[in-house]
BABAFI-861774 format. One record per residue: x, y, z of N, C-alpha, C in turn. Coordinates in pm, whole numbers, padded with zeros to 5 digits, always signed. Atoms other than C-alpha are relative to their C-alpha. Layout:
BABAFI-861774
XYZXYZXYZ
...
END
This chain:
BABAFI-861774
-00100+00082-00067+02535+02214+01971+00094-00059-00105
-00103+00055+00088+02857+02094+01818+00065-00119+00070
-00057+00122-00054+03045+01770+01864+00153+00006+00000
-00146+00008-00012+03404+01733+01991+00047-00126-00074
-00050+00115+00077+03604+01507+01758+00076-00099+00087
-00071+00092-00088+03793+01356+02052-00096-00075+00092
+00087+00067-00099+03539+01287+02327-00141-00025-00053
+00129+00016+00066+03235+01305+02094-00118+00053+00081
+00109-00061-00077+03037+01506+02350-00058+00116-00079
+00066-00116+00057+02785+01763+02235+00028+00118+00094
-00035-00117-00081+02907+02105+02355-00042+00127-00073
+00040-00127+00062+02815+02467+02293+00118+00073-00062
-00118-00071+00051+03172+02594+02239+00102-00101-00051
-00101+00085+00063+03418+02429+02002+00122+00085-00031
-00124-00067+00039+03783+02522+01954+00064-00082-00111
-00072+00070+00106+04006+02434+01662+00142-00031+00047
-00135+00042-00038+04317+02233+01750+00080-00023-00127
-00089+00022+00114+04594+02265+01491+00079-00128+00026
-00071+00127-00017+04735+01915+01442+00151+00023+00003
-00138-00048-00012+05070+02084+01383-00012+00140+00059
+00018-00129-00067+05080+02369+01635+00054+00117-00081
-00036-00118+00080+05098+02715+01477+00138+00054+00033
-00134-00050-00036+05416+02799+01667+00109-00070-00080
-00099+00077+00076+05592+02541+01447-00008+00026-00150
+00020-00019+00143+05471+02665+01108+00118+00066-00070
-00118-00061+00063+05792+02862+01047+00127-00082+00023
-00114+00087-00029+06021+02583+01173+00041-00076-00126
-00050+00063+00123+06242+02446+00891-00033-00149-00009
+00026+00144-00001+06197+02082+00995-00142-00028-00047
+00140+00020+00036+05820+02111+00960-00029+00049-00142
+00023-00054+00135+05830+02326+00644+00049-00097-00108
-00053+00097+00096+06038+02055+00469-00092-00121-00015
+00075+00125-00003+05801+01774+00563-00150+00011-00023
+00145-00016+00011+05451+01920+00547-00035+00115-00094
+00049-00108+00087+05258+02125+00293-00071+00103+00086
+00074-00104-00071+05086+02446+00394-00138-00051+00042
+00132+00055-00031+04752+02263+00378+00008-00096+00118
-00016+00095-00112+04878+01987+00610+00025+00076+00131
-00030-00076-00121+05011+02245+00855-00122+00074+00052
+00119-00073-00043+04675+02421+00865-00119-00090+00036
+00108+00092-00035+04469+02108+00934-00034+00013+00148
+00047-00009-00138+04259+02131+01249-00106-00107+00026
+00113+00082-00041+04017+01919+01445-00082+00083+00098
+00091-00072-00090+03715+02048+01636+00002-00069+00136
-00007+00057-00133+03760+01998+02009-00072+00089+00101
+00055-00079-00111+03585+02103+02326+00120+00060+00076
-00109-00066-00072+03787+02329+02554+00076-00094+00093
-00076+00090-00088+03870+02060+02813+00094-00095-00076
-00086+00089+00079+04004+01820+02547+00118+00076-00059
-00106-00081+00061+04201+02096+02374+00106+00033+00104
-00093-00035-00108+04356+02205+02702+00083-00123+00039
-00071+00121-00043+04445+01846+02792+00105-00045-00102
-00097+00036+00104+04616+01777+02459+00132+00073+00025
-00120-00082-00016+04858+02061+02530+00070-00022+00134
-00070+00033-00125+04935+01936+02882+00074-00133-00011
-00059+00133+00014+05033+01590+02757+00138+00001-00067
-00124-00001+00079+05313+01679+02515+00039+00143-00034
-00045-00130+00048+05525+01970+02398-00057+00022-00140
+00048-00028+00136+05424+02142+02075+00080-00079-00103
-00081+00077+00097+05717+01975+01894-00041-00146-00003
+00045+00140-00004+05608+01630+02011-00136-00015-00066
+00132+00004+00064+05250+01704+01909+00014+00006-00151
-00018-00017+00144+05363+01819+01565+00068-00117-00068
-00076+00110+00060+05603+01534+01504-00070-00134+00009
+00051+00136-00024+05422+01234+01651-00151-00012+00017
+00144+00006-00026+05060+01326+01723-00073+00099-00089
+00054-00098+00094+04966+01522+01410-00118-00052-00081
+00124+00047+00062+04651+01328+01324-00099-00035+00110
+00103+00037-00097+04324+01253+01497+00025-00141+00052
-00025+00139-00041+04409+00881+01501+00116-00009+00099
-00115+00004-00090+04748+00943+01663-00036+00056+00137
+00043-00056-00129+04592+01163+01932-00086-00099+00077
+00088+00096-00064+04330+00898+02002+00076-00121+00054
-00082+00112-00048+04609+00641+02054+00090+00039+00118
-00084-00048-00110+04799+00858+02307-00063-00043+00132
+00054+00058-00124+04760+00689+02647-00066+00104+00092
+00056-00101-00090+04705+01007+02851-00128+00062-00058
+00119-00055+00066+04456+01142+02596-00114-00100+00011
+00104+00104-00010+04268+00811+02595-00061-00002+00140
+00050+00000-00138+04242+00815+02976-00088+00122+00026
+00078-00122-00021+04120+01176+02975-00135-00010-00070
+00125+00012+00076+03860+01106+02706-00098-00092+00073
+00084+00094-00075+03730+00810+02903-00060+00069+00123
+00047-00072-00119+03704+01029+03213-00102+00108-00035
+00084-00117+00031+03550+01336+03046-00134-00042-00061
+00127+00049+00058+03282+01132+02862-00105-00023+00107
+00093+00027-00111+03128+01055+03203-00052+00128+00064
+00040-00128-00060+03087+01425+03286-00118+00061-00070
END
């Protein structure tokens, strides 16, 4: 069993969420501001949390404003989802 870094539930399948979505790795704005290592940083998430992250914001918004675990945990919709999914 592995642990989701967002909801902290023990799950059998973990996915890797790129804090800066891979579709943005060739974007000039991101290339100027982040190193290759920063762009490749991921967090381990369960599938429901990973799916929910991508329904809350566009990839650009995720990359610009929610590119850390702490920032994601402060996002209101993500917080509500985590609170809900922890009870499942």
